[in-house]
N, C-alpha and C positions, 0 to 999 in steps of 0.2 A: 329765852324760854318764858313760859307763863309762871315758872317757879321763881323768876327773878334772877336766874343764872345767866351770865354772859360767858360764852366760851370762845376762845381764840384758837383757830386751826391753822396749821402750817400745811398748805396745799401741796407742798413738795413731798410730804410723807404722811399719807392719810392713815397709816397703821398705828400711830401713837395716840394716846389718850389726851384729848385737848384739855389744857388747864382752864379751870374756872377763874375768871377775874373777880377780885374782891370789889364789892359794890361801892363802899364808901363808909362814912362814919355811923350811919344809923343802924347797921346790922341788916336784917333781912329786908330787901327792898320789895317794891310792888312788881307787877308784871312789866316785862320789857316791851316798850312800844316800838322803838326804832333802834337799829344799830347802823353805824357807818364806819368805814375803815379806809385809810390811805397808806402810803408807804411808811409813815412815822407814828400815826395816832390811831386809836380805836375809841369810839364814842358810843354811849348808850343813853337813851332817854327812857324813863320809866313812867308808868301810868300816874304816879302821884306828882309828876312835875319835876322830878329829880333828873339831873344830867351828870354823868360821870365821864371823865376823859382819862384814858390810859396811854402811856408811851409804850410802843412796841419794843423798845430797847430796855426799859427800866423794870419791867416785871408786872406783878399782879396787882399792886396797889395803885389806885388812881392818882394822877398828878394834879388833877383839877376837878372841882366839884361845885355845882351851883344848883339853885332851886327856883322853880316857877311856882306861883300860887295855884295855877290851873293846869288842866290837862294840856300836853304838848301836841300840837297838830302836825308839826313838820320839824325835821332835823336835817341840817346840811353840814357837810365837812368839805373844806377846800381840797380838790384832788391832789394838789402838789404842795400845799402849805399846811399851816397849823391853825387856821381860823375855824371856828364853829359858829353856826347860826341856828337859832331856835325860834319857833313861832308858838306862842301860847296866848289864847284869848285874842285880843286885838293888838298884841305887842310882838314885835320882832326884835330879837336881841343878838348882838354880835359879840363874840368872845375871842380873844387872841392873846398869845404871850408876847412880851417885849423881848428885846435882844438879850436880856439877862435871864429869861425864862419865867418871869413873873406874869401871871395871867391878869388881864384887866378887861373892862367892857368898853370898847371904843365907840359903840353906838347902841342906842335903844330907840326904837321907832314905834309910835302909836299910829295905827292905821284904821281905816273905817270899817273894814269887813274882816271876816275870818279867813286866814290864809289856807289855801288848798295845796299849793306847791311852793317850795323854797329851794333855791340853789345858790351856792357861792360861785362867783366868777373865778375861774382858775387863772394862775400865772399873774396875779396882781401883786405889785410891789407896794409896800407900805400898808395902809389900813385896808381891811377886807371890804369887799363890795358884794352885795347880795341882790338877787332878783327874786321877788315874791309875787305870786299870783293869788289874789284874794277875790274869789267869785269872778266878776267881770272887769277887774282892774289889775294891771301889772305894774309893780313898783320897782324902781331902781334905787337901792338903799346904799349910800356911801357913808362911811363912818363920820366924815367931817361935815357932810351936808345934811339938810333935812330931806326926808323922803321925797323922791321925784316920781311922778306918774309917767310911766313909759307908754302905756296904752290903756284906753278905757272906752268901751262902747256899751252903753246901758243895755242890759238884757242879753248880752252875748257872753256867757261864761267861758272861762278858760278851762280846757279839758285835759291839757298836758303841757309840760314845760321842760326845756333843757337849755343849758347855757354853755357856750364855748368862751374862749378868751376875749373875743371882741363882739360876739353876737348872742342873741337869745332867740330861740324858736319856741313858739307855743301854738297849740291848736285852739280854735275858737268854735263855739257852737252857735250857729246863726238860726234865724227863723226861716229855715229852708222851705217849709210848707206854706209860709205866709208870703214871703217876698221872692220866692224862687231863687234864693241865694244859697249856694252850697257851703258846707263846712270847709274851713281852710286852715292852713298853717301859715302863720305870719313870722317873718324873719326881721328882727330889729338890730340895728347897729348900736352898740352900747356906748360908743363915743359921741356919735351925733344924735342919738336918741330918736332916729328916724326909721320908719319902716323901709327895709331894703326891697323886699319882694313878698308876694303872696303866692303860695303853691297849694295844690290840692283842689279837688272838685268832687266832693263826696257827700252823699246823703247821710252817711253814718258819721258818728262823732269820732274824731281822732283821739285815741285812748292812750297813746304813748309816742314819744318822739325821741330820737337820739341824734344829737348834733356834735357833742364834744368828742366822741371817739370815731366819728365818721371821717372818710377821706375829705380833703379840701373841696369846697364848693358842693358837697353832697350832704344830704341828710336822709334818714330812714324813719318811717312812721308806721305805726300800726293803727288799725281802725276797728270800730265795732262792727263794720260790715265784713269782718273776717279777712280783710286783705292787708298785705304788707306792701308798702310802696317806697321806692327809692326816688328821691327828687334831686335833679340837678338844678341848683338855685340860680345858675346863670341863665338857664333856658326857661326856668319857671314851670317846668312840666315834669311828669313822672318818667324817669328813665327805665323803670322796671316796676311791674305790679304783679304780685303772686297771691294765690288764694289756696289755703289749705287747712284752716282752722275751723272747728265746728262752732265755737263761740268767738267772742271778741278777742282781739290780740291785746295782751296785757304788757308785754315788754319786747323791745327790739334792740338789736345791735348789729353793726356791719363793719367789714374792713374792705380792702380793695376789691375782693372778688366774691366774698360770701356774706350771707346774712343769716343771723340766728334769731328766731322769733319764738315767743312763748305765749300760750293762750289761756283764757279763763277755764277751759276744759282740762288743762293739765298737759297739753301737748307741746313739746319742744321740737321745732323744725329747723333743719340746716338747709339753706338754699344756695345754689350757685347763681349769682346775679347775672353772669354772662349769658347763661342759657335760660334764665328764669325758670329753673327746674329745682325740685326738691331732691336733695341728696339722701337724707335719712330723717327719721323722726323717732321720738321716744315719748312714752306716755306715763304719767303718774296721776294719782287721784286728785290732787288739789291744784288750784290755779298757779301758774308760773309767775313768780314775782321778781326773780333776778336771773339775768343772763350775763355772764362775763366770759370773754374768751380772748386768747391771743393766737399766735400762729400754731401752737402745738397743744393747747389744753382748753377745756371748756368747763365752766362751773354753772350749774343751774340750781335754783331753789324753788320748790313747790310748797307754798305756805297756805294753810287752811284759812277760810274766812272766819269760821267759828272757832275761837280760841278756847272756849270752855263748853264743850258739848254737854248736854244734860245727862245726868247720871254719873258723870266722871267725878271722882273724889280723890283728894290727895292721899287719903288713908288706904285706898285700894292698892294692894300689893301685886296684883296679877299683871305682869309686864305686857301680856298679850292684849289685855283689855284696853279698848279705845286706841289701839295702835293705828287703826285706819284713820283716826282723826288727826294724827300727827303729820307735820310736814316732813319733807325729805330733801336732802341736798345731794346732788349728783356731781361727780367729777369725772370728766372724760379726757382721754388723750387722743389727739388726732393722729399722731405719728409715733407709735411705740417703737417699731422696728425700722424706722426710716430716718436717714440723716436729713438735716435741714436743707442741705444743698440738693437733695434728691427730689426734684420737683415733678417727676413722672407721676401721673395720677395712679392711685392704687389699682384701679380697674385694669390699667395697662400692664401691671406687673403680676396680676393674680394668676395662680396656677390652674384654677378651675378644677382642682382635685376634690375639693369639698366646699360646702356652702358655709364658709366661715362668717358670712355676713349676718347670720341669725343668732349669734351670741348675744346675751344680755337683753333679749327681747327688743332689739333695735330694728325697726322696719326700714330697710334700705331701698332706695330707688333702683339700685343695681344689685341683684342678690349676691354676685360673686365678689363684691367689694370687700375689703378688709379694713377693720378699724383697729 
């Protein structure tokens, strides 16, 4: 929150009051810039360059705390591990605990440009490995090595980045109007440091890409041309392309058969990849910045661009004032009354007695479907 609070929610029971995590030694912190979470840690970076790390098992006090001198541009947390990476100014810093639980800094890297995107490579044994995109250069940063340039083409900035265990995917913006070359997504192997394939053929910029949670040999990308595309990297072409947002796509995620996309206009869409059809959509005021789902639940977050609207004041006590400027987090359940083994589509089991599909203002592609 802009108040400096960090709250930790248990999504299995939304009806309890989320505890606020203590920030650290200085007392009231600055606004929160970034938060990240995995199965064991929660991390928050603040506007003043402070970073706090909490253990999900040990409670409200941070287990680790460090400070940058400048504003933090990017924060990354290893999906399955304990490593944290931050980018501040022209510096990227890696932090991780040793086997006794004492935190140390295995690597600090000085790079030439300001970092736009930062990811930690998952499932790495030993020292952490990070991938950073700084304008038109992509770096591979290993703790024991000096920073290595993975990709660099002058004047072709990186527009999005995602990293899996052995590969990195990123979108690049080309001079399409000048050289008649479309914008693409490049897939690099992190062990050979070679480009494996190039996919995509779009006049719009690729604004988001998801590789790490996609099925093997697949990746999903969103574009400023309002399309969501699924690529099969073995064939190097789009296996599926759908269109349904009013503004650019801001976040995407997929599994074996469905895709979920969020747009700058606040629309969340759930798609069936097999039919290339929209199943349902939900709208909120602010751009969608987070989409996470598994087989039975979906969490989305709409976060406003303007964190401090004019006229808002901490001393204002009216709770309804400026409520429209606040973000919102939604939690959905895909299968409330359905067993996991019950794989018949809801439309095939509906009774058609009433239009249950219009609960919660969710627009459904099939009105008799039930959620």
